[in-house]
C-alpha positions as CSV (number, residue, x, y, z in Angstrom):
1,X,-51.9,19.0,-119.0
2,X,-54.2,21.7,-120.0
3,X,-54.5,22.8,-116.4
4,X,-50.8,23.1,-116.1
5,X,-50.5,25.2,-119.2
6,X,-53.2,27.6,-118.0
7,X,-51.5,28.0,-114.7
8,X,-48.3,28.9,-116.5
9,X,-49.9,31.6,-118.6
10,X,-51.6,33.1,-115.4
11,X,-48.2,33.4,-113.6
12,X,-46.7,35.0,-116.7
13,X,-49.5,37.5,-117.0
14,X,-49.2,38.4,-113.3
15,X,-45.5,38.9,-113.6
16,X,-46.0,41.2,-116.5
17,X,-48.6,43.2,-114.6
18,X,-46.3,43.7,-111.6
19,X,-43.4,44.7,-113.8
20,X,-45.8,47.1,-115.7
21,X,-47.2,48.6,-112.4
22,X,-43.9,49.2,-110.9
23,X,-42.6,50.9,-114.1
24,X,-45.9,52.9,-114.4
25,X,-45.6,54.1,-110.8
26,X,-42.3,55.6,-111.6
27,X,-43.6,57.8,-114.5
28,X,-45.5,60.3,-112.1
29,X,-45.7,61.0,-108.4
30,X,-47.2,63.5,-105.9
31,X,-48.0,63.8,-102.2
32,X,-50.8,61.5,-101.3
33,X,-52.3,64.2,-98.9
34,X,-52.4,67.9,-99.6
35,X,-53.7,70.6,-97.1
36,X,-55.3,73.8,-98.5
37,X,-56.8,76.6,-96.3
38,X,-60.4,77.6,-97.0
39,X,-61.2,80.9,-98.6
40,X,-58.3,80.5,-101.0
41,X,-58.0,82.5,-104.2
42,X,-59.1,81.0,-107.6
43,X,-56.1,79.5,-109.3
44,X,-54.3,78.7,-106.1
45,X,-51.6,76.0,-106.6
46,X,-52.7,72.9,-104.8
47,X,-50.0,70.5,-105.9
48,X,-47.3,70.0,-108.5
49,X,-47.1,66.5,-110.1
50,X,-43.6,65.1,-110.8
51,X,-43.6,63.4,-114.2
52,X,-41.0,61.8,-116.5
53,X,-40.6,62.9,-120.0
54,X,-43.2,61.8,-122.4
55,X,-45.9,61.4,-119.7
56,X,-49.2,63.0,-120.5
57,X,-51.3,63.7,-117.3
58,X,-55.1,64.1,-117.3
59,X,-57.6,64.9,-114.6
60,X,-60.5,62.5,-114.1
61,X,-63.5,64.7,-114.6
62,X,-66.1,65.4,-111.8
63,X,-68.8,68.0,-111.4
64,X,-68.0,68.6,-107.8
65,X,-64.3,68.7,-108.2
66,X,-63.0,72.3,-107.6
67,X,-59.6,71.7,-109.3
68,X,-58.1,71.9,-112.8
69,X,-54.9,70.5,-114.2
70,X,-52.6,72.7,-116.1
71,X,-49.6,70.6,-117.2
72,X,-48.3,69.1,-114.1
73,X,-49.9,71.7,-111.8
74,X,-53.0,71.0,-109.9
75,X,-54.9,74.3,-109.4
76,X,-58.0,75.4,-107.4
77,X,-60.8,76.4,-109.7
78,X,-63.0,78.0,-107.1
79,X,-62.8,79.1,-103.4
80,X,-62.8,76.3,-101.0
81,X,-65.1,76.4,-98.0
82,X,-64.5,74.2,-95.0
83,X,-68.1,74.5,-93.9
84,X,-69.2,73.0,-97.3
85,X,-66.6,70.2,-97.7
86,X,-63.6,69.4,-95.8
87,X,-61.8,67.0,-98.3
88,X,-61.6,66.1,-102.0
89,X,-60.1,63.0,-103.8
90,X,-58.3,64.0,-107.0
91,X,-57.4,61.3,-109.6
92,X,-54.7,62.2,-112.2
93,X,-54.0,59.6,-115.0
94,X,-50.4,59.5,-116.2
95,X,-50.0,57.9,-119.7
96,X,-47.1,56.8,-121.9
97,X,-47.3,54.7,-125.1
98,X,-46.6,51.6,-123.1
99,X,-47.7,52.5,-119.6
100,X,-50.6,54.1,-117.7
101,X,-50.8,55.1,-114.1
102,X,-53.6,56.6,-112.0
103,X,-52.2,59.0,-109.3
104,X,-54.6,59.7,-106.4
105,X,-54.2,62.9,-104.3
106,X,-56.4,63.6,-101.2
107,X,-56.9,67.4,-100.7
108,X,-57.9,68.4,-97.1
109,X,-59.5,71.8,-96.6
110,X,-58.2,73.6,-93.5
111,X,-60.8,75.6,-91.4
112,X,-60.3,79.3,-90.7
113,X,-62.2,81.7,-88.4
114,X,-64.4,83.2,-91.0
115,X,-68.0,82.9,-89.6
116,X,-69.8,84.6,-86.8
117,X,-71.6,82.5,-84.1
118,X,-75.3,82.0,-84.5
119,X,-78.1,81.8,-81.8
120,X,-81.0,79.5,-82.3
121,X,-83.6,82.2,-81.7
122,X,-83.9,86.0,-81.5
123,X,-85.5,86.8,-79.1
124,X,-85.9,84.1,-76.6
125,X,-89.0,84.1,-74.4
126,X,-88.8,82.6,-70.9
127,X,-90.9,82.8,-67.7
128,X,-89.4,83.0,-64.2
129,X,-91.2,82.7,-60.9
130,X,-90.8,85.5,-58.4
131,X,-89.0,85.0,-55.1
132,X,-86.6,82.3,-56.4
133,X,-83.5,82.0,-54.2
134,X,-80.3,83.7,-55.3
135,X,-78.1,81.3,-57.3
136,X,-80.9,79.4,-58.9
137,X,-79.9,78.3,-62.4
138,X,-82.4,78.8,-65.2
139,X,-82.3,78.1,-69.0
140,X,-79.2,78.0,-71.2
141,X,-78.8,79.9,-74.4
142,X,-75.8,78.5,-76.4
143,X,-74.8,79.7,-79.8
144,X,-73.2,77.7,-82.6
145,X,-70.3,78.5,-84.8
146,X,-69.9,77.1,-88.3
147,X,-66.2,77.2,-87.5
148,X,-66.5,73.8,-85.8
149,X,-63.4,74.0,-83.6
150,X,-64.1,77.5,-82.3
151,X,-64.6,78.1,-78.5
152,X,-67.4,80.7,-77.8
153,X,-67.4,83.3,-75.1
154,X,-70.5,85.1,-73.7
155,X,-71.4,88.2,-71.8
156,X,-74.8,89.5,-70.5
157,X,-76.0,93.1,-70.4
158,X,-79.2,94.4,-68.8
159,X,-80.6,97.5,-67.2
160,X,-81.2,95.5,-64.0
161,X,-79.1,93.3,-61.8
162,X,-81.4,90.4,-61.4
163,X,-79.5,87.9,-63.6
164,X,-76.0,86.8,-64.4
165,X,-74.3,84.1,-66.5
166,X,-72.9,80.9,-64.9
167,X,-69.5,81.7,-66.5
168,X,-68.1,83.4,-69.7
169,X,-68.1,80.0,-71.4
170,X,-71.4,78.8,-70.0
171,X,-74.5,80.8,-71.1
172,X,-76.8,79.6,-68.4
173,X,-78.9,82.3,-66.8
174,X,-78.6,82.5,-62.9
175,X,-80.7,84.5,-60.4
176,X,-78.5,87.2,-58.9
177,X,-81.2,89.2,-56.9
178,X,-84.6,88.0,-55.8
179,X,-87.4,89.0,-58.1
180,X,-90.5,90.6,-56.7
181,X,-93.5,90.7,-59.0
182,X,-94.7,94.0,-57.4
183,X,-91.4,95.6,-58.3
184,X,-90.6,94.1,-61.6
185,X,-92.8,92.2,-64.0
186,X,-90.4,91.7,-66.9
187,X,-86.7,92.1,-67.7
188,X,-85.1,92.4,-71.1
189,X,-81.6,91.0,-71.4
190,X,-79.1,91.2,-74.3
191,X,-76.7,88.2,-74.6
192,X,-73.5,88.7,-76.6
193,X,-71.3,85.9,-78.0
194,X,-67.9,86.0,-79.8
195,X,-65.5,83.4,-81.0
196,X,-62.4,84.9,-79.3
197,X,-61.7,85.5,-75.6
198,X,-63.4,88.6,-74.2
199,X,-60.1,90.0,-73.1
200,X,-58.3,89.3,-76.4
201,X,-55.6,91.6,-77.7
202,X,-57.6,92.5,-80.8
203,X,-54.9,91.3,-83.3
204,X,-56.8,88.1,-84.2
205,X,-59.9,88.0,-86.3
206,X,-63.0,87.9,-84.1
207,X,-66.7,87.5,-85.0
208,X,-69.6,88.2,-82.6
209,X,-73.3,88.3,-82.5
210,X,-76.1,89.0,-80.0
211,X,-79.7,88.0,-79.1
212,X,-82.4,89.2,-76.8
213,X,-83.8,87.3,-73.9
214,X,-87.3,88.5,-72.7
215,X,-87.9,87.4,-69.1
216,X,-91.4,87.5,-67.8
217,X,-91.8,87.4,-64.0
218,X,-94.6,85.1,-62.8
219,X,-96.4,86.1,-59.6
220,X,-96.8,83.4,-56.9
221,X,-99.6,83.1,-54.4
222,X,-97.7,84.4,-51.3
223,X,-99.8,87.4,-50.2
224,X,-103.3,87.7,-48.6
225,X,-106.0,90.2,-49.7
226,X,-105.3,93.9,-49.1
227,X,-108.1,96.4,-48.2
228,X,-107.9,99.7,-50.0
229,X,-106.7,102.2,-49.0
230,X,-103.8,100.8,-47.1
231,X,-100.2,101.8,-46.1
232,X,-97.5,99.4,-47.3
233,X,-94.7,98.3,-44.9
234,X,-91.7,96.1,-45.8
235,X,-90.7,93.8,-42.9
236,X,-87.9,91.4,-43.5
237,X,-88.5,91.3,-47.2
238,X,-92.2,90.7,-46.9
239,X,-94.7,93.4,-47.8
240,X,-97.6,94.2,-45.5
241,X,-100.4,96.6,-46.4
242,X,-102.0,98.1,-43.3
243,X,-105.6,99.2,-43.5
244,X,-106.8,101.9,-41.2
245,X,-110.4,100.7,-41.4
246,X,-113.7,102.4,-42.5
247,X,-116.3,104.6,-40.9
248,X,-120.0,105.2,-41.5
249,X,-123.0,106.9,-39.8
250,X,-126.6,105.9,-39.3
251,X,-129.5,107.7,-37.7
252,X,-131.0,106.4,-34.4
253,X,-134.3,104.5,-34.9
254,X,-134.2,105.0,-38.7
255,X,-133.7,102.2,-41.3
256,X,-131.4,103.5,-44.0
257,X,-132.3,102.3,-47.6
258,X,-129.6,101.1,-49.9
259,X,-126.0,100.6,-49.1
260,X,-124.2,102.5,-46.3
261,X,-121.9,105.3,-47.3
262,X,-118.4,104.5,-46.0
263,X,-115.3,106.6,-45.6
264,X,-112.7,106.9,-46.9
265,X,-114.2,104.9,-49.8
266,X,-116.5,101.8,-50.3
267,X,-115.2,98.6,-48.6
268,X,-113.0,96.9,-51.1
269,X,-110.2,94.2,-51.0
270,X,-108.0,92.8,-53.7
271,X,-105.6,89.9,-54.0
272,X,-102.1,91.0,-52.7
273,X,-100.7,88.9,-55.5
274,X,-101.9,91.1,-58.3
275,X,-100.5,88.8,-61.0
276,X,-102.9,86.1,-59.8
277,X,-105.8,88.3,-58.7
278,X,-108.0,85.6,-57.2
279,X,-111.7,86.4,-56.4
280,X,-112.5,87.8,-52.9
281,X,-115.5,86.9,-50.7
282,X,-116.6,89.0,-47.8
283,X,-118.3,88.2,-44.5
284,X,-118.7,89.6,-40.9
285,X,-116.3,88.1,-38.4
286,X,-117.6,89.9,-35.3
287,X,-119.7,92.9,-34.2
288,X,-123.0,92.0,-36.0
289,X,-124.4,89.7,-33.3
290,X,-127.5,91.8,-33.2
291,X,-128.1,91.3,-36.9
292,X,-128.4,94.9,-37.8
293,X,-126.3,94.7,-41.0
294,X,-125.9,92.6,-44.1
295,X,-122.8,92.3,-46.3
296,X,-122.8,91.3,-50.0
297,X,-120.6,88.2,-50.2
298,X,-119.1,89.2,-53.6
299,X,-119.0,93.0,-53.6
300,X,-118.6,93.9,-49.9
301,X,-121.4,96.4,-50.0
302,X,-123.1,96.8,-46.5
303,X,-126.8,97.5,-45.9
304,X,-129.1,97.7,-42.9
305,X,-131.5,95.0,-42.0
306,X,-133.2,96.9,-39.1
307,X,-132.8,100.2,-37.4
308,X,-130.4,100.8,-34.6
309,X,-132.1,101.6,-31.3
310,X,-129.1,102.3,-29.1
311,X,-127.1,105.6,-29.2
312,X,-123.6,104.1,-29.6
313,X,-120.7,103.3,-31.9
314,X,-120.9,99.8,-33.5
315,X,-117.6,98.2,-34.4
316,X,-117.8,95.5,-37.1
317,X,-114.9,93.3,-38.2
318,X,-115.0,92.4,-41.9
319,X,-113.2,89.3,-43.2
320,X,-112.0,89.1,-46.9
321,X,-110.8,85.7,-48.1
322,X,-109.5,84.5,-51.4
323,X,-111.2,81.8,-53.4
324,X,-110.4,79.0,-53.9
325,X,-107.4,79.5,-51.6
326,X,-109.3,80.6,-48.6
327,X,-106.3,80.2,-46.3
328,X,-105.2,83.6,-47.7
329,X,-107.4,86.2,-45.9
330,X,-107.3,89.6,-44.2
331,X,-109.6,91.6,-41.8
332,X,-110.5,95.2,-41.3
333,X,-112.7,97.3,-39.0
334,X,-115.9,99.2,-39.8
335,X,-117.0,101.8,-37.1
336,X,-120.7,102.7,-37.5
337,X,-121.7,105.7,-35.5
338,X,-125.3,105.8,-34.4
339,X,-126.4,109.5,-34.2
340,X,-129.4,111.5,-33.4
341,X,-131.1,113.0,-36.4
342,X,-130.0,116.6,-37.1
343,X,-132.8,119.2,-37.3
344,X,-130.7,122.3,-37.7
345,X,-127.6,123.3,-39.6
346,X,-124.8,125.4,-38.1
347,X,-125.3,129.1,-38.3
348,X,-122.7,131.9,-38.0
349,X,-123.4,134.6,-35.5
350,X,-122.7,137.4,-37.9
351,X,-123.8,137.9,-41.5
352,X,-120.2,138.7,-42.3
353,X,-116.9,139.0,-40.5
354,X,-114.1,141.7,-40.8
355,X,-110.6,141.4,-39.4
356,X,-107.3,143.1,-39.4
357,X,-104.0,141.2,-39.3
358,X,-100.4,142.6,-39.4
359,X,-97.9,139.7,-39.5
360,X,-97.4,136.0,-40.0
361,X,-98.6,134.1,-36.9
362,X,-100.6,137.1,-35.6
363,X,-104.2,136.8,-34.5
364,X,-106.7,138.9,-36.5
365,X,-108.4,141.7,-34.5
366,X,-111.9,142.9,-34.8
367,X,-112.0,146.6,-36.0
368,X,-115.6,147.0,-34.9
369,X,-114.9,146.0,-31.3
370,X,-111.9,148.2,-30.2
371,X,-109.3,146.0,-31.7
372,X,-110.4,142.9,-29.7
373,X,-109.5,139.5,-31.2
374,X,-111.8,138.5,-34.0
375,X,-113.8,135.5,-32.7
376,X,-115.6,133.3,-35.2
377,X,-118.5,131.3,-33.8
378,X,-121.1,129.2,-35.5
379,X,-123.9,127.8,-33.3
380,X,-126.1,124.7,-33.8
381,X,-129.6,124.7,-32.3
382,X,-129.4,120.9,-32.0
383,X,-127.0,121.5,-29.1
384,X,-129.2,124.1,-27.3
385,X,-128.6,122.4,-24.0
386,X,-124.9,123.2,-24.5
387,X,-125.4,126.8,-25.4
388,X,-125.4,126.0,-29.1
389,X,-121.8,124.9,-29.0
390,X,-121.4,121.8,-31.3
391,X,-118.1,120.1,-30.5
392,X,-118.1,118.6,-34.0
393,X,-117.9,121.9,-35.9
394,X,-114.6,122.7,-37.6
395,X,-113.8,126.0,-39.4
396,X,-111.8,126.6,-42.5
397,X,-111.1,129.5,-44.9
398,X,-112.3,128.3,-48.3
399,X,-109.8,128.3,-51.2
400,X,-106.9,129.9,-49.3
401,X,-103.9,128.5,-47.4
402,X,-102.8,131.9,-46.2
403,X,-105.1,131.8,-43.2
404,X,-106.0,129.3,-40.5
405,X,-108.8,129.3,-37.9
406,X,-107.7,127.8,-34.6
407,X,-110.3,127.6,-31.7
408,X,-112.4,130.2,-33.4
409,X,-109.6,132.7,-34.0
410,X,-108.2,133.7,-37.3
411,X,-104.4,133.6,-37.9
412,X,-102.3,134.6,-41.0
413,X,-99.9,131.8,-42.0
414,X,-98.3,133.4,-45.0
415,X,-96.5,136.7,-45.3
416,X,-98.8,138.8,-47.5
417,X,-98.5,142.4,-48.8
418,X,-100.8,145.1,-47.6
419,X,-104.2,144.6,-49.1
420,X,-107.9,143.9,-48.3
421,X,-108.9,140.4,-49.1
422,X,-112.4,139.1,-49.6
423,X,-112.7,135.4,-48.6
424,X,-115.3,133.0,-47.5
425,X,-115.4,130.8,-44.3
426,X,-117.0,127.5,-43.8
427,X,-118.2,125.8,-40.7
428,X,-118.8,122.1,-41.0
429,X,-120.5,119.7,-38.6
430,X,-118.2,116.7,-39.1
431,X,-120.7,114.3,-37.5
432,X,-123.2,114.8,-40.4
433,X,-121.3,117.0,-43.0
434,X,-123.8,119.9,-42.6
435,X,-122.1,123.2,-43.6
436,X,-122.6,126.9,-43.3
437,X,-120.6,129.7,-45.1
438,X,-120.1,133.4,-44.5
439,X,-118.2,136.3,-46.0
440,X,-114.9,137.2,-44.5
441,X,-113.0,140.5,-45.2
442,X,-109.4,140.6,-44.0
443,X,-107.3,143.8,-44.1
444,X,-103.6,143.0,-44.1
445,X,-101.5,145.8,-42.5
446,X,-97.7,145.8,-42.2
447,X,-96.3,146.5,-38.7
448,X,-92.8,147.3,-40.1
449,X,-91.4,150.8,-39.9
450,X,-91.2,152.2,-43.4
451,X,-87.8,153.1,-44.7
452,X,-87.5,156.2,-46.9
453,X,-86.8,155.5,-50.5
454,X,-83.4,157.2,-50.3
455,X,-82.5,155.7,-46.9
456,X,-81.9,157.6,-43.7
457,X,-80.1,161.0,-44.0
458,X,-77.5,162.7,-41.8
459,X,-80.3,164.7,-40.1
460,X,-82.1,161.5,-39.2
461,X,-79.0,160.0,-37.7
462,X,-78.2,163.2,-35.7
463,X,-81.6,163.2,-34.2
464,X,-81.2,159.5,-33.2
465,X,-77.8,160.3,-31.6
466,X,-79.2,163.2,-29.6
467,X,-82.1,161.0,-28.3
468,X,-79.7,158.2,-27.3
469,X,-77.4,160.8,-25.5
470,X,-80.3,162.1,-23.4
471,X,-81.3,158.6,-22.4
472,X,-77.7,157.8,-21.5
473,X,-77.6,160.9,-19.2
474,X,-80.8,160.0,-17.5
475,X,-79.5,156.4,-16.8
476,X,-76.2,157.9,-15.3
477,X,-78.2,160.1,-13.0
478,X,-80.4,157.2,-11.8
479,X,-77.3,155.1,-11.2
480,X,-75.7,157.9,-9.1
481,X,-78.8,158.2,-6.9
482,X,-78.9,154.5,-6.3
483,X,-75.2,154.4,-5.4
484,X,-75.7,157.2,-2.8
485,X,-78.6,155.4,-1.2
486,X,-76.6,152.2,-1.1
487,X,-73.6,153.9,0.7
488,X,-75.9,155.5,3.2
489,X,-77.6,152.3,4.0
490,X,-74.2,150.6,4.5
491,X,-73.2,153.3,7.1
492,X,-76.4,152.7,9.1
493,X,-75.8,149.0,8.9
494,X,-72.4,149.4,10.5
495,X,-74.0,151.3,13.4
496,X,-76.3,148.3,14.0
497,X,-73.3,146.0,13.9
498,X,-71.5,148.0,16.5
499,X,-74.5,147.9,18.8
500,X,-74.7,144.2,18.3
501,X,-71.1,143.6,19.4
502,X,-71.5,145.9,22.4
503,X,-74.7,144.1,23.4
504,X,-73.0,140.7,23.1
505,X,-70.4,141.7,25.7
506,X,-73.0,142.1,28.4
507,X,-73.3,138.4,29.1
508,X,-69.6,137.7,29.4
509,X,-68.0,136.8,32.7
510,X,-69.4,135.0,35.7
511,X,-69.9,138.0,38.0
512,X,-71.5,140.3,35.6
513,X,-74.9,141.7,35.9
514,X,-76.3,139.5,33.2
515,X,-75.2,136.0,32.6
516,X,-76.8,135.3,29.4
517,X,-79.3,136.4,26.7
518,X,-82.6,134.8,26.0
519,X,-83.0,133.7,22.3
520,X,-86.6,132.7,21.9
521,X,-90.1,134.2,22.0
522,X,-90.9,131.8,24.8
523,X,-88.0,133.2,26.8
524,X,-89.3,136.7,26.4
525,X,-92.8,135.7,27.3
526,X,-91.7,134.0,30.6
527,X,-89.2,136.7,31.6
528,X,-90.7,137.9,34.9
529,X,-87.5,139.3,36.4
530,X,-85.9,142.6,36.1
531,X,-82.9,141.2,34.3
532,X,-82.4,138.8,31.6
533,X,-80.5,136.2,33.6
534,X,-82.3,136.7,36.9
535,X,-84.3,133.5,37.0
536,X,-87.3,131.6,35.5
537,X,-87.3,128.4,33.6
538,X,-85.3,130.0,30.7
539,X,-82.8,131.9,32.8
540,X,-79.1,131.3,32.1
541,X,-77.0,130.2,35.1
542,X,-73.3,130.6,35.8
543,X,-72.8,126.9,35.1
544,X,-74.1,127.5,31.6
545,X,-71.5,130.0,30.8
546,X,-69.9,128.2,27.8
547,X,-73.2,127.5,26.2
548,X,-74.2,131.1,26.8
549,X,-71.0,132.3,25.1
550,X,-71.6,130.1,22.1
551,X,-75.1,131.5,21.8
552,X,-73.9,135.0,21.9
553,X,-71.2,134.4,19.3
554,X,-73.8,132.8,17.1
555,X,-76.0,135.9,17.4
556,X,-73.2,138.2,16.6
557,X,-72.0,136.2,13.6
558,X,-75.5,136.1,12.2
559,X,-75.9,139.9,12.5
560,X,-72.5,140.4,11.1
561,X,-73.3,138.3,8.0
562,X,-76.5,140.2,7.5
563,X,-74.6,143.5,7.6
564,X,-71.9,142.2,5.2
565,X,-69.0,142.2,7.8
566,X,-66.2,140.0,6.5
567,X,-64.8,139.4,10.0
568,X,-68.0,137.8,11.4
569,X,-69.4,134.5,10.2
570,X,-72.9,133.2,10.6
571,X,-74.0,130.0,12.4
572,X,-77.5,129.0,13.0
573,X,-79.3,126.5,15.3
574,X,-81.9,124.1,14.1
575,X,-83.6,124.4,17.5
576,X,-84.3,128.1,17.2
577,X,-87.9,128.9,16.8
578,X,-89.4,131.6,14.5
579,X,-89.4,135.1,16.0
580,X,-91.6,137.7,14.3
581,X,-89.8,141.0,13.9
582,X,-91.6,144.3,14.5
583,X,-90.6,147.9,14.6
584,X,-92.2,149.6,17.6
585,X,-91.6,152.1,20.4
586,X,-93.2,150.1,23.2
587,X,-92.8,146.7,24.5
588,X,-95.6,144.3,23.5
589,X,-95.6,141.2,25.7
590,X,-99.0,139.9,24.9
591,X,-98.2,139.1,21.2
592,X,-94.8,137.4,21.5
593,X,-92.8,140.0,19.7
594,X,-89.2,141.2,20.3
595,X,-88.3,144.8,19.6
596,X,-85.1,146.9,19.4
597,X,-85.5,150.6,19.6
598,X,-83.5,153.8,20.1
599,X,-84.6,156.7,22.3
600,X,-83.1,159.8,24.0
601,X,-84.6,159.6,27.4
602,X,-84.2,156.6,29.6
603,X,-86.3,155.9,32.6
604,X,-84.0,154.8,35.5
605,X,-86.8,152.7,36.9
606,X,-87.5,151.0,33.6
607,X,-87.0,147.2,33.7
608,X,-85.6,147.1,30.2
609,X,-81.9,146.9,30.0
610,X,-80.6,150.0,28.2
611,X,-77.2,150.7,27.0
612,X,-76.1,154.2,26.0
613,X,-73.6,154.2,23.2
614,X,-71.3,157.1,23.8
615,X,-70.7,159.6,21.1
616,X,-67.3,158.8,19.7
617,X,-67.0,161.9,17.6
618,X,-66.9,165.6,18.5
619,X,-67.9,166.6,15.1
620,X,-69.2,165.1,11.9
621,X,-66.1,165.8,9.8
622,X,-64.3,162.5,10.5
623,X,-65.5,158.9,10.0
624,X,-68.9,160.1,8.9
625,X,-68.7,157.7,6.0
626,X,-67.9,154.8,8.2
627,X,-70.2,155.4,11.2
628,X,-73.0,157.5,9.8
629,X,-74.5,160.6,11.4
630,X,-74.3,159.3,15.0
631,X,-74.9,162.3,17.3
632,X,-75.3,160.9,20.8
633,X,-77.7,158.2,19.7
634,X,-79.0,155.8,22.4
635,X,-79.7,152.2,21.9
636,X,-82.3,150.2,23.8
637,X,-82.3,146.5,23.6
638,X,-85.3,144.4,24.5
639,X,-84.5,140.9,25.7
640,X,-84.3,139.4,22.2
641,X,-82.2,137.2,19.9
642,X,-80.4,139.5,17.6
643,X,-80.2,137.0,14.8
644,X,-83.8,135.9,14.8
645,X,-85.4,138.6,12.7
646,X,-86.1,141.4,15.2
647,X,-87.1,144.9,14.2
648,X,-84.6,147.8,14.6
649,X,-85.3,151.5,14.5
650,X,-82.5,154.0,14.4
651,X,-83.2,157.7,15.1
652,X,-80.8,160.6,14.9
653,X,-81.1,162.7,18.1
654,X,-80.7,165.9,16.2
655,X,-82.8,165.1,13.2
656,X,-85.9,163.1,13.8
657,X,-86.6,162.7,10.1
658,X,-83.5,160.6,9.5
659,X,-84.8,157.1,10.3
660,X,-83.6,153.7,9.1
661,X,-85.7,150.6,9.5
662,X,-83.9,147.3,9.2
663,X,-85.5,143.9,9.4
664,X,-82.9,141.5,10.8
C-alpha cells in the first residue's frame, strides 16, 4: 500500500515537471548556434534573445566568456580570435516568479585571413653533393599558416640557376643544373610564401613571408691529383689538368748536394678534389733504373744519390697517388739534363754597342762601320772548338719592349720619336743561366719627309708640276723612239717573209730543178750533190712530192707566224731535230750549222742555190713602209729548214751599215 502511494506521488511530480519545463521553455528562446567572424569589434551583437513579458535574463558568469548580456542582447565583450578559440557555450537563465529556464547558445568563431605564413627556421642550412643528376629532389621547406584552412604558395629566388621548386604548392628543392664544386661552393636561396595565389588579382587580403636557404656544396672524390702548374681542359663535362712536366740540370761526374732545382717550380701535386684534399705520396715510376736519384715520399723533393757519368738527358716519370684512395693517381715527367761544367761566362765582343734605327721593323745599323747592320755577338770560351758560338745563348734588351734582338740583329718594334736611348743588353746561356750585360746606345731617326709647319705653298706645288712635266716629256720621247724601231723591224721582217715564200716555190712541180728541201742538220751534212734534191740518203724524190709539199708549207707557216703574218699559220713536226742558228758569210759544213745570207756578187760556179730577188721598185717613194729599203738586194739560201731557227742576215746593197739580224 505504501509502495503504491509512493509511485503515485512520483508520477504526479514528473507530470508537474514536464508541464513546468514546457511552460518555461516558452518564456525565452534563441538560435542554438550563432556564427561570429573573428577580429570583431567590441560590443558586436552576437544574438538577440526573445523573451516574454516579465522574464528576467541573466548570464551565467565565466572568466573565459567574452560576452555580456544587456537586456535581451548578447554582446561581444572583446575581440574574438579564431586561432585562440573557435567556439563558446553561452548559458542564459530566464526567470519568472513561477518558472526558470536555462537557454544554451553555442557561439562559433569564423576564421578570417588575418595571419602571415610562418617558416620553421630562418635561415635553413643544408648540404648538397656536387654532380647530382638534374631533377634530383632535395629537402622540403614548408611554411605554416595560423589560418588553418589557408593554401600556401611558394616561389624561389636566387642569383644562380642551380635549383628550382617542385611546384608552386610544393616547396621541395630540386636540382636544375649540375653543381661543380670547383665552380660553386655555396648558394644562397630566398624562399617566399604567401597565402593567396601568386597570380592573384590583388583585391583579396594577402599575407607573405620569406626565409633564407643556405646551400653548401660538398666535394666528392672524382678527380685524381693534379701537378702544378697545369693547363685545365674540360672534356665532356670532366675537367682535366695537363702538366707540361719539369726540367732540371746536373753537372757531369759531380754529385749535387741538397735537392735539385726544378723548373718551372718545385715538383708538387695536390688533390683535384680540393674540397677533400687527400694527402699525396710520390714515387718514381720509370727512368731511375740506374738509381741516380731519390724522391721524398711525402714532399716530392728530389736529390742525387750518386753522380751522373754519362753525357745525356735523363727522363724520369713521377707518380703521385692519393692516400688512402690510391686508385686516384697522376703522372708527370722530369727531364734532367747532364751537362759539362761551365768554366767561362759569355762575353760581348764590344765594351758597348751603338746603333741607328729609323722605323718600326727596320734593322739597326752600325754608325761606326759605314752603315752596315749592327751585329751583336757574345762568345763563350767553353765552345772554343765551335769558334766560341754557344747555341744556348739568347739575347734581350733589358727593361724595354721597344726593341728585339733576332739572330744577333737589333730591330725596333715600337714607333718611337727621334731620340737617343741608353739601354742595356743581356746575353744568357740558357743551359746554365750564366749572363753577361753590355751598354747599348740607340739613335732613333725618322725617315719621313718633314712637312712645313704651314703646309706646302703655291711655289712648292708649281715646282712639283714643272718636274712632273719634264718627266712626262722624256717618257713621250722614249716611247716615240721605241715605236720607230718597232716599225722598222716590222718592215725588215716582211722582206724575210717574202724571201721565204719565194724560196718555198722552188720545190713545187715534178720537173723542176729541185724536188724538195732538206729540213735537218743531218740532211745538210750528207748533201754531197750540187742541188738539194739530187740524191743521197736524204734526197727527196718525185714520188715524195706530197710529203715535200707538206714540209714546205709547214716551213712557210712557221716563218709566217714568227713574222706576225695573219695569212700564214704555223705547224710543227715532233720529228724535227734541233738546228742551231748562226749568222755567217760562209758555209760551215763541219759544225752542222745552217746559214742564210745576202750578198751582191754571185759566183756562177757556186754550188749553193742562189735566188736573186728582183727590185720591185724604181724608187723609194712608194711602199717603203711595207717593204723596207730594198734596193736590188740579193738573197742566198743555204740548204736549210726555214722554220728551224736558222740565222738570217740582211744587207742593203747601197748602205752597208743598215743590217738586220733575225734569229728564226
